[in-house]
Backbone as a ProteinNet text record, in pm:
[ID]
protein_1_A
[PRIMARY]
MAELAAVKDRVRQIILQRMGEVTEDSDGDFLRRSGSTTVFIRVKPWADYGQNLVELWAFVGRGITPTPELFRFVATRSDSFMMGHLGVMDNADGTVDIGMFHRLLGDDLDAEELMAALGGLSSSSDQLDDEITAIFGGTKFNES
[TERTIARY]
7577.2	7703.7	7756.8	7795.9	7858.9	7996.1	8040	8173.5	8278.2	8378.9	8486.6	8550.7	8579.3	8643.9	8556.8	8424.9	8335	8336.1	8340.3	8344.9	8478	8585.7	8717.1	8721.4	8665	8661.5	8577.7	8467.9	8384.5	8462.9	8536.8	8620.1	8724.5	8789.8	8890.7	8829.6	8711.4	8646.2	8606.1	8557	8521.3	8644.5	8752.8	8875.7	8925.7	8926.2	8972.4	8886.2	8754.8	8664.8	8677.7	8693.2	8696.2	8834.7	8939.8	9074.1	9164.8	9119.4	9195.6	9303.5	9337.2	9437.7	9417.5	9468.3	9460	9598.2	9644.8	9771.3	9739.9	9802.6	9779.6	9914.6	9923.8	10050.3	10056.1	10165.4	10186.3	10089	10024.5	9923.6	9784.5	9772.6	9642.6	9561.6	9622.9	9555	9568	9464.1	9471	9533.1	9606.2	9676.9	9638.7	9629.4	9613.7	9704.4	9805.3	9895.3	9823.6	9841	9778.4	9880.2	9957.2	10060.5	10163.8	10174.7	10277.6	10228.6	10109	10058.9	10003.2	9968.3	9906.9	9786.5	9674.7	9556	9554.5	9537.8	9528.3	9381.5	9341.6	9203.9	9209.6	9145.3	9145.7	9002.2	8973.5	8844.5	8866.1	8783.1	8800	8665.1	8657.1	8530.1	8504.2	8377.6	8331	8239.6	8303.5	8234.6	8124.9	8145.1	8045.6	7909.2	7908.3	7784.1	7752.2	7830.8	7803.9	7814.2	7906.5	7926.2	8073.3	8100.4	8236.8	8256.3	8375.2	8409	8509.2	8502.2	8605.1	8669	8794.8	8868.6	8960	8958.9	9049.8	9132.5	9262	9345.5	9466.3	9521.1	9640.7	9721.4	9851.9	9939.1	9951.5	9936.8	9953	10070.4	10146.1	10268.5	10325.1	10454.5	10517.5	10640.5	10664.4	10783.2	10783.6	10668.2	10654.6	10673.4	10745.1	10761.1	10628.4	10573.5	10444.5	10457.7	10366.7	10362.9	10216.8	10192.5	10054.7	9992.4	10073.6	10022.4	9976.8	10051.8	10013.7	9880.7	9868.1	9744.4	9625.6	9649.1	9542.8	9501.5	9598.9	9569.8	9482.3	9523.1	9447.2	9306	9296.2	9165.7	9071.5	9123.8	9035.9	9009.6	9091.4	9072.4	9017.7	9006.6	8975.2	8851.7	8746.6	8622.3	8593.1	8697.7	8682.1	8669.9	8665.1	8674.2	8545	8505.9	8385.8	8401.3	8519.3	8547.7	8670.6	8656.6	8771	8782.1	8858.1	8890.2	9036.7	9095.1	9235.8	9253.4	9366.7	9402.8	9553.9	9598.6	9740.5	9779	9893	9944.6	10084.6	10106.1	10237.1	10335.7	10460.6	10571	10663	10733.9	10824.5	10934.8	10972	11081.3	11035.9	10908.9	10858.5	10795.6	10807.8	10740.9	10599.4	10523.3	10388.8	10369.2	10275.2	10228.9	10087.2	10052.4	9917.9	9854.6	9732.3	9663.5	9523.5	9470.5	9329.9	9263.2	9144.7	9076.1	8929.4	8876.3	8734.1	8690.8	8571.9	8520.7	8384.3	8362.6	8236.4	8187.9	8057.5	8004.7	8028.3	8081.8	8123.1	8022.1	7930.4	7843.9	7754.3	7708.2	7621.8	7686.8	7817.7	7892.9	7866.1	7844	7831.6	7949.6	7966.4	8082.7	8089.6	7975.9	7975.3	8022.9	7978	8016.5	8166.7	8219.4	8362.3	8444.6	8407.1	8487.4	8478.5	8364.3	8353.8	8446.1	8445.3	8533	8679.1	8714.2	8852.5	8897.2	8812.3	8846.7	8860.7	8767.2	8773.9	8895.7	8923.6	9039.5	9169.7	9174.5	9294.9	9325.9	9226.3	9244.6	9283.2	9207.5	9234.8	9371.1	9405.5	9533.2	9651.8	9639.5	9749.7	9773.7	9669.7	9685.9	9730.6	9671.5	9697.8	9839.6	9898.3	10035.2	10133.5	10106.4	10190.5	10181.8	10060.3	10037.8	10098.5	10072.4	10120.3	10271.6	10335.9	10482.6	10548.8	10484.1	10539.2	10533.9	10428	10411	10484.8	10472.9	10518.7	10640	10688.1	10802.1	10757.6	10850.1	10820.8	10833.1	10783.3	10791.5	10654.5	10640.6	10522.4	10541.5	10434.4	10443.4	10531.3	10513.2	10589.3	10727.2	10768.6	10905.2	10990.4	10925.6	11002.1	11068.7
7561.9	7603	7487.7	7517.8	7418.9	7382.6	7264.5	7222.8	7308	7350.8	7432.7	7364.3	7235.7	7161.8	7162	7154.1	7154.7	7290.5	7397.6	7532.3	7551.3	7507.5	7520.3	7439.9	7321.4	7240.6	7308.4	7373.1	7446	7560.7	7633.8	7742.9	7686.7	7578.4	7514.3	7474.6	7414.5	7369.4	7487	7594.1	7711.9	7766.9	7782.5	7836.4	7744	7615.3	7517.8	7522.1	7524.1	7526.7	7654.7	7766.8	7896	7935.2	7888.1	7933.6	7820.8	7697.9	7586.2	7530.2	7602.1	7553.6	7620.6	7554.9	7607.2	7597.9	7708	7709.5	7730.1	7649.6	7657.1	7670.5	7761.9	7779.5	7690.2	7699.2	7612.8	7643.1	7761.1	7795	7744.5	7686.1	7639.3	7745.4	7860.4	7967.2	7940.5	7977.2	7971.6	8102.2	8096.1	8212.8	8237.3	8363.8	8402.5	8520.6	8497.1	8605.7	8697.7	8827.1	8927.3	9037.2	9024.4	9122.8	9129.3	9245.6	9264.9	9232.5	9176.7	9138.2	8996.8	8946.9	8815.1	8828.8	8771.4	8769.2	8636.2	8644.8	8528.1	8505	8379.8	8344.6	8243.1	8275.5	8188.8	8162.9	8038.4	8001	7979.6	8045.8	8034.9	8043.4	7987.5	7993.4	8132.4	8167.4	8288.3	8238.5	8188.3	8114.2	8195.2	8324.6	8407.9	8404.2	8378.8	8380	8245.6	8142.9	8010.7	8002.5	8077.2	8083.5	8057.5	8041.3	8039.9	8160.9	8216.4	8331.6	8292	8361.1	8352.7	8490.2	8496.4	8623.4	8630	8743.3	8768.9	8890.4	8886.2	9002.8	9001.6	9121.1	9138.6	9254.3	9239.6	9349.6	9447.5	9577.3	9680.5	9772.6	9737.2	9807.4	9743.4	9715.1	9650	9729.6	9731.4	9797.7	9947.4	10010.4	10154.2	10229	10339.1	10425	10496.3	10479.7	10542.9	10694.9	10764.5	10910.8	10954.3	11075.7	11125.7	11123.7	11152.1	11152	11011.9	10910	10772.2	10737	10769.8	10737.6	10815.8	10938.2	11015.5	10949.3	10905	10835.5	10712.9	10630.9	10509.8	10545.9	10644.4	10682.3	10736.7	10816.5	10880.1	10792.3	10689.7	10600.2	10463.5	10435.5	10301.3	10239.4	10315.2	10260.9	10309.3	10330.6	10379.1	10266.7	10143.2	10029.3	9948.2	9890.8	9807.5	9685.2	9629.3	9512.8	9544.4	9534.9	9551.7	9689.8	9694.8	9820.1	9813.5	9927	9933.8	9921.2	9867.5	9858.2	9865.8	9898.4	9914	9810.7	9745.2	9646.3	9688	9695.4	9730.7	9615.8	9650.5	9554.1	9579.7	9478.4	9489.3	9592.3	9617.6	9711.4	9857	9884.9	10022	10062.3	9978.5	10006.8	9950.5	9976.6	9921.5	9856	9764.8	9707	9757.4	9783.2	9825	9708.5	9675.8	9566.6	9606.4	9530.2	9538.6	9412.6	9426.3	9315.7	9311	9190	9171.7	9040.1	9037.1	8914.6	8879.1	8749.9	8695.8	8590	8574.3	8462.1	8336.7	8233.3	8115.9	8004.7	7992.3	7874.8	7862.8	7973.1	7970.9	8040.8	8042.8	8112.1	8050.3	8135.9	8083.7	8130.5	8067.3	8092.1	8236.5	8293.3	8430.9	8529.7	8510	8600.4	8593.2	8472	8455.9	8512.5	8482.8	8528.9	8680.4	8740.5	8886.8	8950.3	8896.8	8950.6	8930.9	8813.2	8785.3	8872.8	8887.3	8972.2	9118.2	9167.6	9307.1	9335.9	9247.8	9267.6	9253.5	9158.7	9139.1	9262.4	9313.6	9429.9	9554.5	9581.6	9701.4	9695.9	9582.1	9573.1	9580.9	9525.1	9531.5	9674.7	9753	9893.4	9978.9	9952.5	10035.9	10020.2	9901.5	9886.8	9973.2	9996.6	10087.9	10229.5	10273.4	10409.1	10427.5	10334	10347.3	10345.9	10252.1	10246.1	10364.1	10418.4	10537.3	10658.6	10669.4	10785.8	10769	10651.4	10632.6	10540.8	10482	10391.2	10251.4	10174.6	10035.7	9948.4	9827.4	9734.4	9674.6	9626.6	9550.1	9407.3	9333.4	9199.1	9108.1	9107.6	9018	9071.4	9179.5	9231	9201.5	9166.2	9151.4	9016.9
10199.1	10139.4	10055.6	9935	9848.3	9905.1	9875.5	9917.7	9846.5	9921.6	9866	9745.9	9757.2	9648.5	9522.6	9540	9423.8	9354.5	9432.8	9373.6	9300.7	9363.3	9299.5	9169.7	9170.4	9049.2	8941.1	8980.7	8884.8	8820.7	8902.4	8850.1	8753.9	8792.7	8707.2	8572.7	8575.8	8452.3	8363.2	8422.1	8343	8272.4	8346.6	8286.6	8176.7	8202.4	8103.3	7977.1	7993.7	7878.4	7798	7866.4	7797	7746	7813.4	7778	7728.2	7739.8	7686.2	7776.1	7882.1	7976.6	8111.5	8213.9	8349.5	8411.4	8467.4	8539.4	8686.6	8772.2	8916	8985.5	9082.8	9153.9	9277.6	9351.7	9468.7	9583	9579.8	9680.8	9643	9524.4	9477.9	9406.5	9376.7	9303.4	9153.8	9079.7	8934.1	8885.8	8774.8	8722.5	8577	8542.2	8402.2	8375.2	8294.9	8258	8159.7	8181.6	8095.7	8071	7966	7934.7	8045.5	8107.6	8210.1	8350.2	8362.2	8493.9	8489.5	8605.5	8618.8	8711	8670.1	8755.1	8829.5	8960.7	9047.4	9079.6	9088.2	9122	9235.5	9346.4	9464.8	9509.9	9542.2	9599.3	9747.9	9830.1	9974.6	10045.1	10163.7	10235.8	10293.8	10300.4	10367.7	10478.9	10583	10688.3	10756.4	10775.6	10843.6	10775.1	10645.8	10569.6	10505.2	10539.5	10486	10335.1	10278.3	10133.6	10100.9	9974.7	9924.3	9835.1	9837.8	9755.1	9648.1	9535.8	9433	9429.2	9469.8	9471.8	9350.9	9285.7	9174.7	9212.2	9184.9	9209.7	9118.7	9098	9016.8	9074.1	9075.2	9115.9	9000.1	9030.2	8927.7	8960	9058.3	9095.1	9220	9218	9333	9375.4	9506.1	9558	9536.5	9552.4	9528.9	9660.5	9653.8	9771.4	9797.8	9917.9	9945.9	9957.4	9893.7	9898.9	9909.1	9954.8	9955	9814.5	9712.5	9575.5	9532.7	9574.9	9543.5	9610.6	9739.3	9810.1	9753	9709.7	9645.7	9514.3	9436.7	9311.1	9337.6	9434	9466.1	9514	9601.4	9657.1	9550.3	9458.7	9360.7	9239.2	9218.4	9103.5	9142.4	9270.7	9318.7	9255.7	9241.1	9187.7	9045.8	8968.3	8830.8	8728.8	8773.8	8683.2	8687.5	8575.1	8571.2	8660.9	8662.7	8745.9	8829.7	8959.5	9047.2	9107.6	9214.1	9282.2	9323.7	9354.5	9392.7	9543	9583	9723.2	9738.4	9858.8	9890.9	9996	9975.4	10070.6	10114.2	10245.5	10299.8	10284.3	10259.1	10256.3	10375.2	10418.1	10533.2	10510.9	10385.8	10357.6	10350	10380.9	10378.5	10246.4	10144.1	10017.6	10023	9918.8	9908.8	9773	9768.8	9643.3	9621.5	9496.6	9460.6	9384.1	9421.2	9354.8	9312.8	9217.1	9179.7	9231.9	9290.2	9355.7	9313.2	9303.9	9275.7	9339.3	9398.4	9461.4	9403.9	9392.3	9345	9443.4	9456.5	9532.1	9448.1	9511.4	9435.9	9425.4	9519.6	9523.6	9400.7	9345.9	9228.1	9109.1	9106.9	9002.4	8865.5	8767.1	8630.6	8546.6	8433.5	8347.8	8299.9	8261.6	8210.5	8315.6	8438.1	8546.6	8573.3	8583.2	8608.1	8493.6	8370.5	8257	8239.2	8270.5	8263.9	8366.9	8487.9	8592.6	8555.5	8506.8	8469.3	8353.2	8253.4	8139.4	8178	8258.2	8301.5	8386.3	8481.2	8568	8490	8398.4	8316.2	8234	8165.3	8078.9	8159.5	8264.4	8345.1	8412	8469.5	8542.2	8447.2	8326.6	8230.7	8184.1	8171.8	8134.2	8251.9	8368	8484.9	8537.5	8525.7	8576.6	8498.4	8369.8	8291.6	8347.6	8374.7	8425.4	8564.6	8653.5	8791.1	8798.1	8730.1	8738.3	8667.4	8564	8497.9	8589.2	8666.8	8754.2	8886.8	8948.5	9086.2	9102	8994.2	9002.8	9040.8	9094.9	9127.1	9003	9014.3	8902	8872.2	8750.9	8711.5	8759.2	8777.8	8832.2	8748.1	8617.7	8532.4	8495.4	8559.6	8542.6	8664	8777.8	8901.8	8912.1
[MASK]
++++++++++++++++++++++++++++++++++++++++++++++++++++++++++++++++++++++++++++++++++++++++++++++++++++++++++++++++++++++++++++++++++++++++++++++++

C-alpha cells in the first residue's frame, strides 16, 4: 500500500498541473467549484484491502423533504451517469441531502483517470442540481 500522504500529494499535484490551482478545506479535502455545486475530493485508506481510495462527491440537492417520488428518482437515475452514482444522506432535521459519488483506487492513480472522473462528476452534478431542486425543492450547494 502506498503511503496515504504520497497519494494525497499526487492528487494535489495532478489538480495543480491540470487546473493551475488547488483549494483545500479545513478537513483536508480538495475542492473544485463547478457552477452551482462543488466537487470534493478526499484521499483515505481502504484498510480492508491495503489500498488507498480517492473519493469524489458533490451535493446535488440539500435540505430536501423526503418523498417516495424523490427516492424513486434517485433509484431509477442512480446509475445513469458515466461517472458517479446518486445517494441519499439523512439530516437531523428530517430532510435529506442528495449527492453524487465516485471512487477510484488511489495507489496507482493516473492524471487522466482523476481528471475524467472530476470532469464527469463536475458536469453531471452541476446540471443535476438544477433538475433536482426544480422538482423536489431544497437548495443547491453554492446557494446555501
